C-alpha positions in Angstrom: 96.3 119.2 92.1 100.1 120.0 92.0 99.9 122.2 95.1 98.0 119.6 97.0 100.3 116.8 95.9 103.3 118.9 97.0 101.7 119.4 100.4 100.8 115.7 100.6 104.5 114.8 99.9 105.8 117.2 102.5 103.3 116.5 105.3 102.0 113.0 104.8 104.7 110.9 103.2 107.2 111.3 106.1 104.7 109.4 108.2 104.9 106.3 105.9 107.4 103.6 105.6 110.3 104.7 103.3 109.4 102.2 100.6 105.8 103.3 100.5 106.6 106.9 100.5 109.1 106.5 97.6 106.5 104.6 95.6 103.8 107.2 96.3 106.1 110.1 95.2 107.1 108.2 92.1 103.4 107.7 91.1 102.8 111.5 91.7 105.9 112.6 89.7 105.6 110.1 86.8 101.9 109.1 86.3 99.8 111.8 87.8 101.3 114.8 86.1 98.3 115.1 83.7 96.3 116.3 86.7 98.8 119.0 87.8 97.0 122.0 86.4 93.5 121.0 87.3 92.0 122.3 90.6 91.6 119.2 92.8 87.9 119.8 93.4 87.3 119.8 89.6 89.1 116.5 88.9 86.6 114.1 87.4 86.3 110.3 87.6 86.8 110.2 83.9 90.2 111.9 84.2 91.2 109.4 86.8 90.0 106.4 84.8 91.8 107.8 81.7 95.1 107.6 83.6 94.4 104.2 85.2 93.0 102.6 82.1 96.0 103.6 80.1 98.3 101.8 82.6 96.0 98.8 83.1 94.8 98.1 79.5 96.9 100.0 77.0 100.2 99.3 78.7 99.1 96.0 80.3 99.9 96.7 84.0 96.7 96.3 86.0 98.6 95.8 89.3 100.5 99.1 88.8 97.2 100.8 88.0 95.8 99.6 91.3 98.9 100.9 93.1 98.5 104.3 91.4 94.8 104.2 92.5 95.9 103.6 96.0 98.2 106.6 95.9 95.4 108.8 94.6 93.0 107.5 97.3 95.5 108.4 100.0 96.1 111.8 98.5 92.3 112.5 98.2 91.8 111.4 101.8 94.5 113.9 102.8 92.8 116.6 100.8 89.4 115.8 102.3 90.7 116.1 105.8 91.9 119.6 104.9 88.6 120.6 103.5 89.9 120.8 99.9 87.5 118.2 98.5 84.1 116.8 99.5 84.5 113.0 99.9 87.1 110.8 98.4 86.5 110.6 94.6 88.7 107.5 94.3 86.3 105.4 96.5 84.0 105.2 93.4 86.9 104.2 91.1 87.0 100.4 90.7 90.2 98.3 91.1 91.5 96.3 88.2 91.4 92.5 87.9 95.1 91.5 88.0 94.4 87.8 87.0 96.5 85.2 88.7 98.4 86.4 91.8 102.1 86.1 91.7 101.8 84.4 95.0 100.2 81.3 93.3 103.5 80.7 91.5 105.6 77.8 93.0 109.3 76.9 92.5 110.1 73.7 90.7 112.4 71.2 92.3 115.2 72.2 89.9 114.6 75.9 90.7 114.9 75.1 94.4 118.1 73.3 94.0 119.5 76.1 91.8 118.6 78.7 94.5 120.0 76.6 97.3 123.3 76.3 95.5 123.3 80.0 95.0 122.6 80.6 98.7 125.6 78.4 99.5 127.9 80.7 97.4 127.3 83.6 99.8 129.4 84.5 102.8 128.0 83.9 106.3 125.5 84.9 107.5 124.0 86.2 104.2 123.5 82.7 102.7 121.8 81.5 105.9 119.5 84.5 105.9 118.3 83.7 102.4 117.8 80.1 103.4 115.7 81.1 106.4 113.6 83.4 104.2 113.1 80.6 101.8 112.2 78.0 104.4 110.0 80.1 106.6 108.4 82.4 104.1 108.6 85.3 106.5 109.4 88.9 105.7 113.0 90.1 105.3 112.8 92.8 108.0 111.4 90.3 110.5 113.9 87.6 109.7 116.8 90.1 109.9 115.7 91.1 113.3 115.3 87.6 114.7 116.8 87.3 118.3 117.8 84.2 120.1 115.3 85.2 122.8 112.5 84.9 120.2 113.2 81.2 119.8 111.8 78.6 122.2 111.2 74.9 121.7 111.7 75.1 117.9 109.1 77.9 117.6 110.1 81.4 116.5 107.9 84.1 117.9 107.9 87.4 115.9 107.2 90.1 118.5 104.2 92.3 118.0 106.3 95.4 117.4 107.9 93.8 114.3 104.9 92.0 112.9 102.9 93.7 110.1 99.6 93.3 111.9 101.1 94.3 115.3 100.3 90.9 116.8 102.9 88.3 118.0 103.2 85.6 115.4 104.5 82.1 116.1 106.3 80.1 113.4 107.0 76.4 114.1 110.5 75.8 112.6 111.2 72.7 110.6 114.3 70.7 111.3 116.2 72.2 108.3 115.7 75.7 109.9 116.8 74.4 113.3 120.1 73.1 111.7 120.7 76.5 110.1 120.1 78.2 113.4 122.4 75.8 115.3 125.1 76.7 112.8 124.4 80.4 113.1 124.6 80.2 116.9 128.2 79.1 116.7 128.9 81.9 114.2 127.1 84.7 116.1 128.5 84.0 119.6 127.1 85.9 122.5 125.1 88.6 120.6 121.3 88.5 121.0 120.5 88.9 117.3 120.7 85.7 115.2 122.4 87.6 112.3 
């Protein structure tokens, strides 16, 4: 397993986003070391479940167990393409129920006011970027790359090359966002990027 994992790190991870590659490598280096001395073709479902169950049930981190499972699935797909295993063993390993999604959590009015005051304490344009992230709910990378040419009639169009699904995405902007953008236009001057 260790030899295949090293090859996976060298050949596959450079093709991934930096954050994903870093996470996969950490999973391999920290959580998957019990598999290092086992030939990859001899790894059993029980060995995998032992590692994942420990993380999900004993330590209480089912979401992390699912992420480690995802890393393993990618690694086994890599090994399958190289003829080192027959099929992806991880496909038969179930995911863990993570309960309530963090996305179902909402800010209270007091929390919003506290955050807004905090945003106001930042220098320009940092505070405005945080406000736009908060108002629009869009990803940081997309927001940081917003151009004036992406804005038309109070609609922000995220170009396909920046969108996660590689499709253009239109976001109608509320008046509060428009006011922030008007303020930023004075700040940014003639450059094409908003921030």
